[in-house]
MMTF fields as JSON, N, C-alpha, C and O atoms, coordinates in Angstrom:
{
  "mmtfVersion": "1.0.0",
  "mmtfProducer": "UNKNOWN",
  "numBonds": 471,
  "numAtoms": 472,
  "numGroups": 118,
  "numChains": 1,
  "numModels": 1,
  "chainsPerModel": [1],
  "groupsPerChain": [118],
  "chainIdList": ["A"],
  "bondAtomList": [4, 2, 8, 6, 12, 10, 16, 14, 20, 18, 24, 22, 28, 26, 32, 30, 36, 34, 40, 38, 44, 42, 48, 46, 52, 50, 56, 54, 60, 58, 64, 62, 68, 66, 72, 70, 76, 74, 80, 78, 84, 82, 88, 86, 92, 90, 96, 94, 100, 98, 104, 102, 108, 106, 112, 110, 116, 114, 120, 118, 124, 122, 128, 126, 132, 130, 136, 134, 140, 138, 144, 142, 148, 146, 152, 150, 156, 154, 160, 158, 164, 162, 168, 166, 172, 170, 176, 174, 180, 178, 184, 182, 188, 186, 192, 190, 196, 194, 200, 198, 204, 202, 208, 206, 212, 210, 216, 214, 220, 218, 224, 222, 228, 226, 232, 230, 236, 234, 240, 238, 244, 242, 248, 246, 252, 250, 256, 254, 260, 258, 264, 262, 268, 266, 272, 270, 276, 274, 280, 278, 284, 282, 288, 286, 292, 290, 296, 294, 300, 298, 304, 302, 308, 306, 312, 310, 316, 314, 320, 318, 324, 322, 328, 326, 332, 330, 336, 334, 340, 338, 344, 342, 348, 346, 352, 350, 356, 354, 360, 358, 364, 362, 368, 366, 372, 370, 376, 374, 380, 378, 384, 382, 388, 386, 392, 390, 396, 394, 400, 398, 404, 402, 408, 406, 412, 410, 416, 414, 420, 418, 424, 422, 428, 426, 432, 430, 436, 434, 440, 438, 444, 442, 448, 446, 452, 450, 456, 454, 460, 458, 464, 462, 468, 466],
  "bondOrderList": [1, 1, 1, 1, 1, 1, 1, 1, 1, 1, 1, 1, 1, 1, 1, 1, 1, 1, 1, 1, 1, 1, 1, 1, 1, 1, 1, 1, 1, 1, 1, 1, 1, 1, 1, 1, 1, 1, 1, 1, 1, 1, 1, 1, 1, 1, 1, 1, 1, 1, 1, 1, 1, 1, 1, 1, 1, 1, 1, 1, 1, 1, 1, 1, 1, 1, 1, 1, 1, 1, 1, 1, 1, 1, 1, 1, 1, 1, 1, 1, 1, 1, 1, 1, 1, 1, 1, 1, 1, 1, 1, 1, 1, 1, 1, 1, 1, 1, 1, 1, 1, 1, 1, 1, 1, 1, 1, 1, 1, 1, 1, 1, 1, 1, 1, 1, 1],
  "groupList": [{"groupName": "MET", "atomNameList": ["N", "CA", "C", "O"], "elementList": ["N", "C", "C", "O"], "formalChargeList": [0, 0, 0, 0], "bondAtomList": [1, 0, 2, 1, 3, 2], "bondOrderList": [1, 1, 2], "singleLetterCode": "M", "chemCompType": "L-PEPTIDE LINKING"}, {"groupName": "VAL", "atomNameList": ["N", "CA", "C", "O"], "elementList": ["N", "C", "C", "O"], "formalChargeList": [0, 0, 0, 0], "bondAtomList": [1, 0, 2, 1, 3, 2], "bondOrderList": [1, 1, 2], "singleLetterCode": "V", "chemCompType": "L-PEPTIDE LINKING"}, {"groupName": "ALA", "atomNameList": ["N", "CA", "C", "O"], "elementList": ["N", "C", "C", "O"], "formalChargeList": [0, 0, 0, 0], "bondAtomList": [1, 0, 2, 1, 3, 2], "bondOrderList": [1, 1, 2], "singleLetterCode": "A", "chemCompType": "L-PEPTIDE LINKING"}, {"groupName": "SER", "atomNameList": ["N", "CA", "C", "O"], "elementList": ["N", "C", "C", "O"], "formalChargeList": [0, 0, 0, 0], "bondAtomList": [1, 0, 2, 1, 3, 2], "bondOrderList": [1, 1, 2], "singleLetterCode": "S", "chemCompType": "L-PEPTIDE LINKING"}, {"groupName": "GLU", "atomNameList": ["N", "CA", "C", "O"], "elementList": ["N", "C", "C", "O"], "formalChargeList": [0, 0, 0, 0], "bondAtomList": [1, 0, 2, 1, 3, 2], "bondOrderList": [1, 1, 2], "singleLetterCode": "E", "chemCompType": "L-PEPTIDE LINKING"}, {"groupName": "PRO", "atomNameList": ["N", "CA", "C", "O"], "elementList": ["N", "C", "C", "O"], "formalChargeList": [0, 0, 0, 0], "bondAtomList": [1, 0, 2, 1, 3, 2], "bondOrderList": [1, 1, 2], "singleLetterCode": "P", "chemCompType": "L-PEPTIDE LINKING"}, {"groupName": "ARG", "atomNameList": ["N", "CA", "C", "O"], "elementList": ["N", "C", "C", "O"], "formalChargeList": [0, 0, 0, 0], "bondAtomList": [1, 0, 2, 1, 3, 2], "bondOrderList": [1, 1, 2], "singleLetterCode": "R", "chemCompType": "L-PEPTIDE LINKING"}, {"groupName": "THR", "atomNameList": ["N", "CA", "C", "O"], "elementList": ["N", "C", "C", "O"], "formalChargeList": [0, 0, 0, 0], "bondAtomList": [1, 0, 2, 1, 3, 2], "bondOrderList": [1, 1, 2], "singleLetterCode": "T", "chemCompType": "L-PEPTIDE LINKING"}, {"groupName": "CYS", "atomNameList": ["N", "CA", "C", "O"], "elementList": ["N", "C", "C", "O"], "formalChargeList": [0, 0, 0, 0], "bondAtomList": [1, 0, 2, 1, 3, 2], "bondOrderList": [1, 1, 2], "singleLetterCode": "C", "chemCompType": "L-PEPTIDE LINKING"}, {"groupName": "GLY", "atomNameList": ["N", "CA", "C", "O"], "elementList": ["N", "C", "C", "O"], "formalChargeList": [0, 0, 0, 0], "bondAtomList": [1, 0, 2, 1, 3, 2], "bondOrderList": [1, 1, 2], "singleLetterCode": "G", "chemCompType": "PEPTIDE LINKING"}, {"groupName": "LYS", "atomNameList": ["N", "CA", "C", "O"], "elementList": ["N", "C", "C", "O"], "formalChargeList": [0, 0, 0, 0], "bondAtomList": [1, 0, 2, 1, 3, 2], "bondOrderList": [1, 1, 2], "singleLetterCode": "K", "chemCompType": "L-PEPTIDE LINKING"}, {"groupName": "LEU", "atomNameList": ["N", "CA", "C", "O"], "elementList": ["N", "C", "C", "O"], "formalChargeList": [0, 0, 0, 0], "bondAtomList": [1, 0, 2, 1, 3, 2], "bondOrderList": [1, 1, 2], "singleLetterCode": "L", "chemCompType": "L-PEPTIDE LINKING"}, {"groupName": "ASP", "atomNameList": ["N", "CA", "C", "O"], "elementList": ["N", "C", "C", "O"], "formalChargeList": [0, 0, 0, 0], "bondAtomList": [1, 0, 2, 1, 3, 2], "bondOrderList": [1, 1, 2], "singleLetterCode": "D", "chemCompType": "L-PEPTIDE LINKING"}, {"groupName": "HIS", "atomNameList": ["N", "CA", "C", "O"], "elementList": ["N", "C", "C", "O"], "formalChargeList": [0, 0, 0, 0], "bondAtomList": [1, 0, 2, 1, 3, 2], "bondOrderList": [1, 1, 2], "singleLetterCode": "H", "chemCompType": "L-PEPTIDE LINKING"}, {"groupName": "GLN", "atomNameList": ["N", "CA", "C", "O"], "elementList": ["N", "C", "C", "O"], "formalChargeList": [0, 0, 0, 0], "bondAtomList": [1, 0, 2, 1, 3, 2], "bondOrderList": [1, 1, 2], "singleLetterCode": "Q", "chemCompType": "L-PEPTIDE LINKING"}, {"groupName": "TYR", "atomNameList": ["N", "CA", "C", "O"], "elementList": ["N", "C", "C", "O"], "formalChargeList": [0, 0, 0, 0], "bondAtomList": [1, 0, 2, 1, 3, 2], "bondOrderList": [1, 1, 2], "singleLetterCode": "Y", "chemCompType": "L-PEPTIDE LINKING"}, {"groupName": "PHE", "atomNameList": ["N", "CA", "C", "O"], "elementList": ["N", "C", "C", "O"], "formalChargeList": [0, 0, 0, 0], "bondAtomList": [1, 0, 2, 1, 3, 2], "bondOrderList": [1, 1, 2], "singleLetterCode": "F", "chemCompType": "L-PEPTIDE LINKING"}, {"groupName": "TRP", "atomNameList": ["N", "CA", "C", "O"], "elementList": ["N", "C", "C", "O"], "formalChargeList": [0, 0, 0, 0], "bondAtomList": [1, 0, 2, 1, 3, 2], "bondOrderList": [1, 1, 2], "singleLetterCode": "W", "chemCompType": "L-PEPTIDE LINKING"}],
  "groupTypeList": [0, 1, 2, 3, 4, 5, 1, 6, 7, 8, 1, 9, 8, 6, 2, 6, 2, 2, 10, 6, 4, 11, 1, 6, 1, 7, 1, 9, 3, 12, 2, 13, 9, 13, 2, 2, 1, 1, 5, 12, 5, 14, 9, 7, 2, 5, 9, 6, 9, 2, 13, 11, 13, 5, 7, 7, 4, 8, 15, 4, 11, 2, 1, 6, 6, 10, 2, 16, 9, 6, 2, 11, 6, 13, 12, 9, 9, 9, 2, 5, 9, 9, 11, 12, 7, 2, 2, 1, 9, 4, 15, 1, 2, 2, 6, 2, 6, 4, 13, 4, 13, 6, 4, 2, 2, 0, 7, 4, 12, 6, 4, 4, 9, 17, 3, 3, 3, 3],
  "groupIdList": [1, 2, 3, 4, 5, 6, 7, 8, 9, 10, 11, 12, 13, 14, 15, 16, 17, 18, 19, 20, 21, 22, 23, 24, 25, 26, 27, 28, 29, 30, 31, 32, 33, 34, 35, 36, 37, 38, 39, 40, 41, 42, 43, 44, 45, 46, 47, 48, 49, 50, 51, 52, 53, 54, 55, 56, 57, 58, 59, 60, 61, 62, 63, 64, 65, 66, 67, 68, 69, 70, 71, 72, 73, 74, 75, 76, 77, 78, 79, 80, 81, 82, 83, 84, 85, 86, 87, 88, 89, 90, 91, 92, 93, 94, 95, 96, 97, 98, 99, 100, 101, 102, 103, 104, 105, 106, 107, 108, 109, 110, 111, 112, 113, 114, 115, 116, 117, 118],
  "secStructList": [7, 7, 7, 7, 7, 7, 3, 3, 3, 7, 6, 6, 6, 7, 7, 3, 3, 3, 6, 6, 6, 1, 3, 3, 3, 3, 3, 3, 3, 7, 6, 6, 1, 7, 3, 3, 3, 3, 3, 3, 1, 1, 1, 7, 1, 1, 1, 7, 7, 3, 3, 3, 7, 1, 1, 2, 2, 2, 2, 2, 2, 2, 2, 2, 6, 6, 2, 2, 2, 2, 2, 2, 6, 7, 7, 7, 6, 6, 7, 6, 6, 1, 1, 5, 7, 2, 2, 2, 2, 2, 2, 2, 2, 2, 2, 2, 2, 2, 2, 2, 2, 2, 2, 2, 2, 2, 2, 2, 2, 2, 2, 2, 2, 2, 2, 6, 6, 7],
  "xCoordList": [-37.553, -36.083, -35.441, -35.577, -34.533, -33.687, -32.421, -32.053, -31.617, -29.896, -29.322, -29.514, -28.411, -27.728, -26.265, -25.814, -25.636, -24.256, -23.176, -23.027, -22.589, -21.292, -20.318, -19.821, -19.927, -19.383, -17.895, -17.928, -16.756, -15.415, -15.067, -15.839, -13.525, -13.135, -11.615, -10.589, -11.625, -10.103, -9.14, -9.113, -7.954, -6.748, -5.728, -4.808, -6.412, -5.87, -6.651, -6.132, -7.929, -8.444, -9.46, -10.109, -9.597, -10.248, -11.835, -12.51, -12.227, -13.601, -13.854, -13.021, -15.374, -16.35, -16.638, -16.748, -16.801, -17.427, -17.841, -17.391, -19.045, -19.137, -18.343, -17.786, -18.12, -16.836, -16.886, -15.993, -17.996, -17.443, -17.055, -16.791, -16.996, -16.293, -14.959, -14.177, -14.569, -12.927, -12.467, -13.041, -11.07, -10.163, -9.352, -8.727, -9.366, -9.019, -7.445, -7.011, -6.843, -5.11, -4.704, -5.049, -4.032, -3.327, -2.082, -1.614, -1.371, -0.101, 0.481, 0.168, 1.006, 1.566, 3.024, 3.656, 3.549, 5.289, 5.496, 4.915, 6.752, 7.148, 8.183, 8.572, 8.392, 9.56, 10.881, 11.727, 10.906, 12.202, 11.542, 12.006, 10.45, 10.118, 9.781, 9.29, 10.086, 9.769, 8.382, 7.581, 8.067, 6.531, 6.206, 6.699, 5.297, 4.413, 3.014, 2.497, 2.475, 1.14, 0.488, 1.076, -0.349, -0.677, -2.392, -3.214, -2.589, -4.486, -4.791, -4.045, -5.935, -6.779, -8.282, -9.228, -8.292, -9.955, -11.017, -12.226, -10.544, -11.81, -12.079, -13.156, -11.067, -11.356, -11.312, -11.781, -10.558, -11.153, -9.748, -9.899, -8.289, -6.842, -7.428, -8.347, -6.704, -6.926, -6.255, -5.653, -6.118, -5.902, -6.361, -7.487, -5.696, -6.298, -5.97, -4.929, -7.264, -6.911, -7.385, -7.824, -7.11, -7.64, -8.256, -7.757, -9.219, -9.285, -9.229, -9.146, -9.296, -8.761, -9.303, -9.62, -9.506, -10.134, -9.05, -7.864, -9.687, -8.619, -8.184, -8.173, -7.86, -7.432, -5.682, -5.077, -5.338, -3.54, -3.773, -2.935, -4.414, -4.644, -4.491, -3.506, -5.576, -5.458, -4.511, -4.228, -3.847, -2.862, -1.678, -0.828, -1.93, -0.406, -0.608, 0.153, -1.757, -2.058, -1.653, -0.874, -2.422, -1.758, -0.547, -0.412, 0.303, 1.886, 2.398, 3.37, 1.986, 2.747, 2.6, 3.524, 1.122, 0.735, 0.899, 0.293, 1.941, 2.517, 1.441, 1.549, 0.083, -1.134, -1.57, -2.693, -0.359, -0.851, -0.468, -1.111, 0.985, 1.236, 0.592, 0.409, 0.006, -0.57, -2.091, -2.418, -2.773, -4.0, -3.871, -4.757, -2.851, -2.658, -1.814, -1.638, -1.228, -0.373, 0.238, 0.044, 1.295, 2.697, 3.985, 3.898, 5.01, 6.003, 6.835, 7.937, 6.638, 7.597, 8.465, 9.225, 8.719, 9.128, 10.798, 11.631, 11.053, 12.643, 13.182, 14.348, 12.157, 12.516, 13.243, 12.691, 14.208, 14.476, 13.315, 12.927, 12.902, 11.69, 10.371, 9.358, 10.38, 9.001, 8.29, 8.808, 7.155, 6.132, 6.47, 6.333, 7.027, 6.684, 5.259, 4.639, 4.672, 3.36, 3.331, 2.312, 4.519, 4.402, 3.51, 2.623, 3.136, 1.97, 0.686, -0.123, 0.536, -1.024, -0.82, -1.809, 0.403, 0.651, 0.331, -0.278, 0.654, 0.481, -0.769, -1.295, -1.246, -3.19, -3.68, -4.584, -3.242, -4.147, -3.698, -4.659, -2.904, -2.499, -3.086, -4.001, -3.095, -3.731, -5.576, -6.368, -5.876, -7.148, -7.697, -8.709, -6.785, -7.091, -6.777, -7.598, -5.995, -6.074, -7.017, -7.226, -7.935, -8.773, -9.96, -10.936, -9.8, -11.155, -11.175, -12.14, -9.873, -9.809, -9.875, -10.184, -9.474, -9.657, -11.216, -11.545, -12.131, -13.641, -14.227, -15.451, -13.497, -14.316, -14.124, -15.061, -12.972, -12.426, -13.652, -14.404, -13.721, -14.499, -15.983, -16.798, -16.053, -17.731, -17.807, -18.878, -16.854, -17.176, -17.038, -17.936, -15.797, -16.064, -17.21, -17.75, -17.898, -19.476, -20.142, -20.666, -20.228, -21.295, -21.27, -22.317, -19.971, -19.568, -20.028, -20.591, -19.811, -20.54, -21.836, -22.136, -22.711, -23.891, -24.49, -25.361, -23.766, -24.372, -23.701, -23.992, -22.983, -22.585, -23.647, -24.197, -23.763, -24.199, -25.737, -26.525, -26.185, -27.672, -27.988, -29.091, -27.066, -26.818, -26.828, -26.665],
  "yCoordList": [2.515, 3.18, 1.993, 0.878, 2.44, 1.862, 2.339, 3.483, 0.693, 1.103, 1.303, 0.488, 2.375, 2.924, 2.169, 2.02, 1.795, 0.86, 1.828, 2.983, 1.32, 2.096, 2.538, 1.836, 4.003, 4.524, 5.026, 6.178, 4.743, 5.078, 5.971, 5.989, 6.928, 7.075, 6.981, 7.101, 6.739, 6.278, 6.771, 7.931, 6.604, 7.247, 7.973, 8.788, 7.212, 7.771, 8.625, 9.73, 8.467, 9.783, 10.414, 11.391, 9.924, 10.829, 11.045, 12.043, 9.979, 10.026, 9.085, 8.293, 9.245, 8.615, 7.534, 7.489, 6.431, 4.79, 3.881, 3.809, 3.259, 1.769, 1.029, 0.403, 0.967, 0.349, -1.442, -2.287, -1.474, -3.059, -2.641, -3.622, -1.591, -1.353, -1.122, -1.13, -0.854, -0.603, -1.839, -2.927, -1.467, -2.853, -2.165, -1.129, -2.868, -2.315, -2.854, -4.002, -1.656, -2.126, -1.599, -0.471, -2.366, -2.329, -2.275, -2.521, -1.725, -1.751, -3.429, -4.063, -3.786, -5.588, -5.678, -4.69, -6.331, -6.927, -7.842, -8.898, -7.076, -7.669, -9.028, -9.126, -9.691, -11.369, -10.511, -11.214, -9.322, -9.245, -8.279, -7.163, -8.771, -8.238, -6.688, -6.248, -5.829, -4.468, -4.233, -5.129, -2.903, -2.829, -2.312, -1.29, -3.19, -2.957, -2.364, -2.362, -2.085, -1.786, -3.215, -3.819, -3.618, -5.034, -4.993, -4.365, -5.787, -5.738, -6.316, -7.292, -6.353, -6.758, -6.921, -6.15, -7.786, -7.871, -8.548, -8.327, -9.207, -9.94, -8.352, -8.192, -7.492, -6.399, -6.646, -5.915, -8.01, -8.247, -7.949, -7.929, -7.723, -7.589, -6.546, -5.755, -6.713, -5.579, -4.769, -4.939, -3.414, -2.124, -1.421, -1.766, 0.214, 1.019, 0.498, -0.021, 0.832, 0.71, 2.007, 3.148, 1.334, 2.505, 1.862, 0.875, 2.526, 2.005, 2.794, 3.985, 1.818, 2.236, 1.338, 0.204, 2.098, 1.402, 0.654, 0.863, -0.424, -1.864, -1.263, -1.93, 0.045, 0.111, 0.29, 0.405, 0.274, 0.725, 2.436, 2.93, 3.165, 4.499, 5.011, 5.687, 4.689, 4.835, 4.5, 5.242, 3.013, 2.79, 4.0, 4.474, 4.298, 5.066, 6.635, 7.393, 6.687, 8.202, 8.251, 9.075, 7.032, 7.188, 6.701, 6.469, 6.445, 5.989, 7.54, 7.929, 8.268, 9.293, 10.78, 11.561, 10.926, 11.597, 11.27, 11.818, 10.098, 9.129, 9.26, 9.67, 8.83, 9.059, 7.696, 7.492, 6.601, 5.255, 5.479, 5.132, 6.281, 6.317, 7.202, 7.025, 8.641, 9.487, 8.922, 9.118, 8.287, 7.558, 6.578, 6.596, 5.494, 4.928, 5.169, 4.438, 6.524, 7.084, 6.036, 5.214, 6.177, 5.061, 6.018, 6.583, 5.724, 6.411, 5.261, 5.652, 4.005, 3.189, 2.928, 2.028, 3.219, 2.528, 2.842, 2.088, 3.766, 4.551, 3.623, 3.673, 2.871, 1.94, 3.098, 4.161, 2.704, 3.466, 3.609, 2.629, 4.791, 5.182, 5.283, 5.626, 4.947, 4.914, 2.943, 1.854, 3.399, 2.292, 1.678, 2.322, 0.033, -0.363, -1.001, -1.748, -0.548, -0.716, -1.838, -2.106, -2.605, -3.665, -4.191, -3.887, -5.34, -6.145, -5.614, -6.295, -4.614, -3.708, -3.164, -2.897, -3.106, -3.063, -4.519, -4.666, -5.167, -6.643, -7.137, -7.855, -6.658, -7.216, -6.468, -6.935, -5.231, -4.347, -4.69, -4.595, -4.943, -5.373, -6.556, -6.518, -7.763, -8.918, -8.793, -9.39, -7.864, -7.596, -7.354, -7.935, -5.986, -5.466, -6.959, -7.302, -7.471, -8.575, -9.449, -9.777, -10.124, -10.538, -10.147, -10.854, -8.567, -7.97, -7.598, -7.072, -7.984, -7.911, -8.727, -8.579, -9.929, -11.403, -11.896, -12.436, -11.482, -11.719, -10.417, -10.438, -9.245, -8.792, -9.563, -9.914, -9.725, -10.597, -11.715, -11.75, -12.433, -13.33, -13.305, -14.065, -11.893, -12.036, -11.458, -11.63, -10.734, -10.083, -11.448, -11.828, -12.326, -13.552, -14.155, -14.256, -14.719, -15.155, -14.475, -14.958, -13.082, -12.28, -12.222, -12.247, -12.137, -12.472, -13.903, -14.036, -14.929, -16.037, -16.197, -16.997, -15.786, -15.45, -15.151, -15.832, -13.775, -13.116, -13.849, -13.511, -14.653, -15.164, -16.391, -16.623, -17.122, -18.638, -18.273, -19.208, -17.116, -16.888, -16.496, -16.709, -15.947, -15.737, -16.798, -16.663],
  "zCoordList": [8.026, 7.411, 7.05, 7.555, 5.873, 5.143, 5.805, 6.075, 6.077, 6.321, 5.385, 4.483, 5.127, 4.148, 4.052, 5.188, 3.318, 2.937, 3.43, 3.029, 4.172, 4.216, 3.382, 2.501, 3.677, 2.733, 2.653, 3.087, 2.344, 2.706, 1.419, 0.461, 1.437, 0.863, 0.166, 0.836, -1.335, -2.045, -1.401, -1.813, -0.317, -0.173, -1.669, -1.608, -3.068, -3.965, -4.612, -4.772, -5.122, -5.83, -4.903, -5.274, -3.813, -2.712, -3.186, -2.932, -3.868, -4.173, -3.11, -2.668, -2.615, -2.138, -2.806, -4.031, -1.899, -2.987, -1.403, -0.259, -2.264, -0.976, -0.867, -1.769, 0.506, 0.874, 0.187, 0.124, -0.14, -1.147, -2.736, -3.431, -3.282, -4.338, -4.207, -5.158, -2.722, -2.607, -2.047, -2.076, -1.396, -1.2, -0.012, -0.239, 1.528, 2.456, 2.858, 2.947, 3.042, 3.015, 4.476, 4.829, 5.236, 6.779, 6.298, 5.187, 7.848, 7.994, 8.2, 9.207, 7.545, 8.083, 7.66, 8.034, 7.17, 7.124, 6.146, 5.895, 5.434, 4.082, 4.677, 5.841, 3.916, 3.822, 4.855, 5.407, 4.977, 6.043, 7.072, 7.303, 7.665, 8.898, 9.036, 10.076, 7.87, 7.767, 7.553, 7.286, 7.683, 7.95, 6.41, 5.933, 5.717, 4.568, 4.14, 5.257, 3.676, 3.255, 2.793, 1.896, 3.192, 2.561, 2.352, 3.02, 1.317, 1.2, 1.821, 1.912, 2.715, 3.477, 2.483, 2.644, 1.7, 0.859, 2.208, 2.149, 3.151, 3.639, 4.811, 5.384, 4.946, 5.873, 7.314, 8.187, 7.501, 8.837, 10.082, 11.303, 9.25, 9.682, 10.716, 10.504, 11.876, 13.184, 12.789, 11.729, 13.642, 13.262, 12.544, 12.186, 11.787, 11.339, 9.686, 9.284, 8.86, 7.938, 6.618, 6.761, 5.564, 4.8, 3.176, 2.636, 2.691, 1.747, 0.076, -0.223, -0.606, -2.179, -2.92, -2.561, -4.616, -5.638, -5.918, -5.66, -6.585, -7.034, -8.571, -9.606, -8.452, -10.15, -9.909, -8.843, -10.817, -11.016, -10.977, -10.223, -11.405, -11.317, -10.032, -9.736, -9.066, -7.825, -6.844, -5.904, -7.116, -6.383, -6.765, -6.012, -8.132, -8.385, -7.687, -7.085, -8.017, -7.249, -5.801, -5.321, -4.994, -3.758, -3.643, -2.442, -4.137, -3.855, -4.289, -3.641, -5.077, -5.544, -4.648, -4.418, -4.206, -2.789, -1.637, -0.716, -1.435, 0.023, 0.868, 2.024, 0.184, 1.063, 1.672, 2.131, 1.619, 2.578, 3.92, 4.91, 3.898, 5.615, 6.31, 7.514, 5.461, 6.01, 6.737, 7.908, 5.848, 6.335, 7.239, 8.094, 7.375, 8.417, 9.576, 10.551, 9.265, 10.409, 10.747, 11.643, 9.635, 10.209, 8.937, 7.846, 9.895, 8.639, 8.098, 7.713, 7.96, 7.709, 8.94, 8.581, 10.087, 10.85, 10.743, 11.245, 10.192, 9.774, 8.223, 7.831, 7.546, 6.517, 5.03, 4.745, 4.46, 3.65, 2.404, 1.768, 2.202, 1.263, 1.953, 1.343, 3.394, 4.237, 3.772, 3.522, 3.87, 3.879, 2.312, 1.272, 2.437, 1.431, 0.993, 1.751, -0.634, -1.114, -1.996, -2.633, -2.09, -3.444, -3.3, -4.099, -2.181, -1.9, -2.35, -2.98, -2.082, -2.411, -4.296, -4.978, -4.765, -6.359, -7.027, -8.087, -6.522, -6.946, -6.966, -7.816, -5.875, -5.656, -6.579, -7.272, -6.796, -7.641, -9.101, -9.865, -9.53, -11.168, -11.064, -11.887, -10.441, -10.665, -10.597, -11.325, -9.529, -10.083, -11.137, -11.529, -12.061, -13.174, -14.111, -14.962, -13.951, -15.007, -15.224, -16.392, -13.982, -13.646, -14.092, -14.344, -14.215, -14.662, -16.269, -16.822, -16.96, -18.032, -18.926, -20.109, -18.157, -18.34, -18.807, -19.863, -17.54, -17.483, -18.387, -18.52, -19.051, -19.975, -21.416, -22.132, -21.651, -22.817, -22.943, -23.917, -22.046, -22.368, -22.547, -23.07, -21.785, -21.998, -23.232, -23.813, -23.872, -25.55, -26.219, -26.971, -25.954, -26.935, -26.955, -28.056, -25.764, -25.75, -26.544, -27.547, -26.162, -26.947, -28.441, -29.086, -29.057, -30.383, -30.823, -31.91, -30.041, -30.454, -30.508, -31.395, -29.95, -29.384, -30.782, -31.324, -31.415, -32.55, -33.904, -35.051, -33.648, -34.924, -35.268, -36.345, -33.971, -34.297, -34.281, -34.422, -34.137, -34.544, -35.896, -36.399, -36.468, -38.3, -39.093, -40.306]
}
């Protein structure tokens, strides 16, 4: 019998995906000590976690739907505006930039490969 891969639901788009395709987020604290949603890419932080596709679309959906607070069962501890999600937004944006950079490099390599064989 083959063991199946763990599956989680993205709090942004609500699609189910393999755990390795999603980034785990937990409640941590920001620079001022207030409750904040923080990325947990290794998946080792203690406490309740939620999962999110590392895309700006899913991040924005989760923020708009106020899904982080519900999924993490945390109301923000009375902070104005609830949980701060800026750290996750920055993490997702950085991942998107890395992905774009890798794709551009791969495209450039392919184009060089085509031109050098002519």
